[in-house]
C-alpha positions as CSV (number, residue, x, y, z in Angstrom):
1,X,20.9,-32.1,66.2
2,X,19.3,-35.3,65.2
3,X,15.7,-36.3,65.7
4,X,15.8,-38.9,68.4
5,X,12.7,-40.4,67.4
6,X,13.5,-40.9,63.7
7,X,17.0,-40.9,63.4
8,X,16.8,-41.3,59.3
9,X,15.6,-37.6,59.9
10,X,18.0,-34.6,60.1
11,X,14.7,-32.2,60.5
12,X,11.4,-32.8,61.3
13,X,10.0,-31.4,58.0
14,X,13.0,-33.0,55.8
15,X,12.2,-32.7,52.1
16,X,9.5,-34.5,50.7
17,X,7.8,-34.6,47.3
18,X,4.4,-32.6,46.2
19,X,2.9,-29.3,46.3
20,X,0.9,-27.7,49.1
21,X,-3.0,-27.0,48.5
22,X,-2.2,-23.5,48.2
23,X,0.3,-23.9,45.5
24,X,-2.1,-26.1,43.5
25,X,-5.2,-23.7,43.8
26,X,-3.0,-20.6,43.0
27,X,-1.4,-22.3,39.7
28,X,-5.0,-23.7,38.7
29,X,-6.4,-20.4,39.2
30,X,-3.8,-19.0,36.7
31,X,-3.8,-22.2,33.9
32,X,-7.8,-21.3,34.0
33,X,-7.4,-17.5,33.6
34,X,-5.2,-18.1,30.4
35,X,-7.0,-21.1,29.2
36,X,-10.1,-18.2,28.8
37,X,-7.7,-15.7,27.7
38,X,-6.7,-18.2,24.8
39,X,-10.3,-19.4,24.0
40,X,-12.0,-15.8,23.4
41,X,-8.6,-15.3,21.2
42,X,-9.4,-18.3,19.3
43,X,-13.5,-18.3,18.7
44,X,-13.0,-14.4,17.8
45,X,-10.0,-15.4,15.4
46,X,-12.4,-17.9,13.8
47,X,-15.7,-15.3,13.3
48,X,-13.4,-13.1,11.7
49,X,-12.4,-15.7,9.2
50,X,-16.2,-16.6,9.2
51,X,-16.7,-13.0,8.3
52,X,-14.2,-12.8,5.7
53,X,-14.2,-15.7,3.9
54,X,-18.3,-15.2,3.5
55,X,-17.7,-11.0,2.5
56,X,-14.8,-13.2,-0.1
57,X,-17.7,-15.0,-1.6
58,X,-20.0,-12.5,-2.2
59,X,-17.2,-10.2,-3.9
60,X,-15.8,-13.5,-6.3
61,X,-19.6,-13.8,-7.0
62,X,-20.8,-10.2,-8.0
63,X,-17.2,-9.8,-9.7
64,X,-17.9,-12.7,-12.2
65,X,-21.6,-11.1,-12.6
66,X,-20.0,-8.1,-13.6
67,X,-17.8,-9.7,-15.6
68,X,-20.5,-11.2,-17.6
69,X,-22.6,-8.7,-17.8
70,X,-19.8,-6.5,-19.8
71,X,-19.0,-9.2,-21.8
72,X,-22.4,-9.1,-22.8
73,X,-22.9,-5.2,-22.9
74,X,-19.5,-4.8,-24.9
75,X,-21.6,-6.8,-27.9
76,X,-24.6,-5.0,-27.4
77,X,-26.7,-1.8,-29.2
78,X,-29.7,-0.1,-28.6
79,X,-29.3,0.4,-24.6
80,X,-31.8,2.5,-22.9
81,X,-32.8,2.1,-18.7
82,X,-35.8,2.5,-16.9
83,X,-37.5,4.7,-15.7
84,X,-36.9,6.4,-18.9
85,X,-36.0,9.6,-19.5
86,X,-33.4,9.9,-16.8
87,X,-29.4,9.6,-17.0
88,X,-29.7,6.6,-14.1
89,X,-32.1,4.0,-13.7
90,X,-32.6,0.2,-12.1
91,X,-32.8,-1.5,-15.2
92,X,-31.0,-1.5,-18.2
93,X,-32.3,-2.9,-21.3
94,X,-30.6,-3.7,-24.6
95,X,-30.0,-6.2,-28.0
96,X,-27.3,-8.2,-27.9
97,X,-27.0,-10.1,-31.7
98,X,-30.8,-10.6,-32.1
99,X,-32.0,-11.4,-28.7
100,X,-33.4,-8.5,-26.3
101,X,-31.6,-8.5,-23.1
102,X,-32.7,-6.5,-19.7
103,X,-31.1,-6.4,-16.4
104,X,-32.5,-5.9,-12.8
105,X,-32.4,-6.8,-9.0
106,X,-34.9,-8.9,-7.8
107,X,-37.1,-8.0,-4.8
108,X,-34.8,-10.5,-2.7
109,X,-32.0,-8.2,-3.8
110,X,-30.4,-10.7,-6.6
111,X,-29.0,-9.8,-10.2
112,X,-30.9,-11.1,-12.5
113,X,-31.1,-11.4,-16.3
114,X,-33.5,-11.9,-18.6
115,X,-34.0,-15.2,-20.4
116,X,-34.0,-16.1,-24.3
117,X,-38.3,-15.4,-24.2
118,X,-37.4,-11.8,-22.6
119,X,-40.3,-12.5,-20.1
120,X,-38.2,-14.7,-17.6
121,X,-35.3,-13.8,-15.5
122,X,-32.9,-15.5,-13.8
123,X,-29.8,-14.9,-11.3
124,X,-27.0,-13.8,-11.8
125,X,-25.7,-14.2,-8.3
126,X,-26.1,-16.4,-5.6
127,X,-28.6,-17.1,-3.0
128,X,-26.3,-15.4,-0.3
129,X,-25.6,-12.7,-1.9
130,X,-28.0,-9.3,-1.5
131,X,-27.8,-6.0,-3.7
132,X,-28.5,-3.2,-1.5
133,X,-28.6,-1.1,-4.4
134,X,-28.0,-1.3,-7.9
135,X,-28.0,1.4,-10.3
136,X,-27.4,1.8,-14.4
137,X,-26.0,5.2,-16.2
138,X,-25.9,5.3,-20.0
139,X,-23.6,7.8,-21.1
140,X,-23.1,8.9,-24.8
141,X,-20.4,10.7,-26.5
142,X,-20.5,12.9,-29.2
143,X,-17.2,13.9,-30.7
144,X,-17.3,14.8,-34.2
145,X,-19.1,10.9,-34.9
146,X,-21.1,8.3,-33.2
147,X,-19.4,7.3,-30.4
148,X,-19.8,4.1,-28.6
149,X,-22.5,4.0,-25.7
150,X,-21.0,4.1,-22.0
151,X,-22.9,2.0,-19.4
152,X,-22.0,2.8,-15.6
153,X,-22.8,-0.1,-13.3
154,X,-22.7,0.7,-9.8
155,X,-23.9,-2.0,-6.7
156,X,-23.7,-1.9,-3.1
157,X,-23.8,-5.7,-2.0
158,X,-23.4,-7.6,0.7
159,X,-24.0,-10.8,2.5
160,X,-27.5,-12.4,3.5
161,X,-25.8,-14.1,6.2
162,X,-27.5,-12.5,9.2
163,X,-24.5,-12.0,11.0
164,X,-23.0,-9.9,8.1
165,X,-26.3,-7.7,7.8
166,X,-24.4,-4.7,8.6
167,X,-20.9,-5.3,6.1
168,X,-21.8,-3.7,2.4
169,X,-19.4,-2.9,-0.3
170,X,-19.8,-0.8,-3.2
171,X,-18.8,-1.7,-6.7
172,X,-18.7,0.6,-10.0
173,X,-17.4,-0.4,-13.2
174,X,-18.1,1.6,-16.6
175,X,-18.7,-0.7,-19.7
176,X,-18.3,0.6,-23.5
177,X,-19.9,-1.2,-26.3
178,X,-18.1,-1.8,-29.6
179,X,-20.5,-0.2,-31.7
180,X,-18.8,2.5,-33.3
181,X,-20.0,4.0,-36.4
182,X,-18.1,6.7,-37.9
183,X,-19.8,9.1,-40.0
184,X,-18.1,11.2,-42.7
């Protein structure tokens, strides 16, 4: 049946381009919900990446400090720890060459080494590293000859960043000094 008022149109609602208001509202709502989900996932990923990068930086810095300490301990002798008389202590003292060396953790949680004058201490770890605990153990073994001293180092480390306060890592290593003295 032809429309007599508009002979070019065959029906009153011939195909016209466009969307209804309801269709637009539904599609915009779905788009906003998807955008919110994607942005939350992205923000969580960025936070996780920041956390991992900060923790890797802490571990790298402490590993470098431990390696520096191990090199010096290997060539040292006359080891002793504070407090004296206990197998584990907070400070390690020894002689390296002709210099007296000491390692400790400052009140700020920074691993430090004594300077050449023996009284000032210089930082080994960066300011973003927080040493929660540090213990030094001194082990002597006697196997028929004077065996080298072994120094155990146990550290619990974290970051000083506010959002990473709950994350810590425990590191442990044992270093043997190279001062073997054979007695016949």
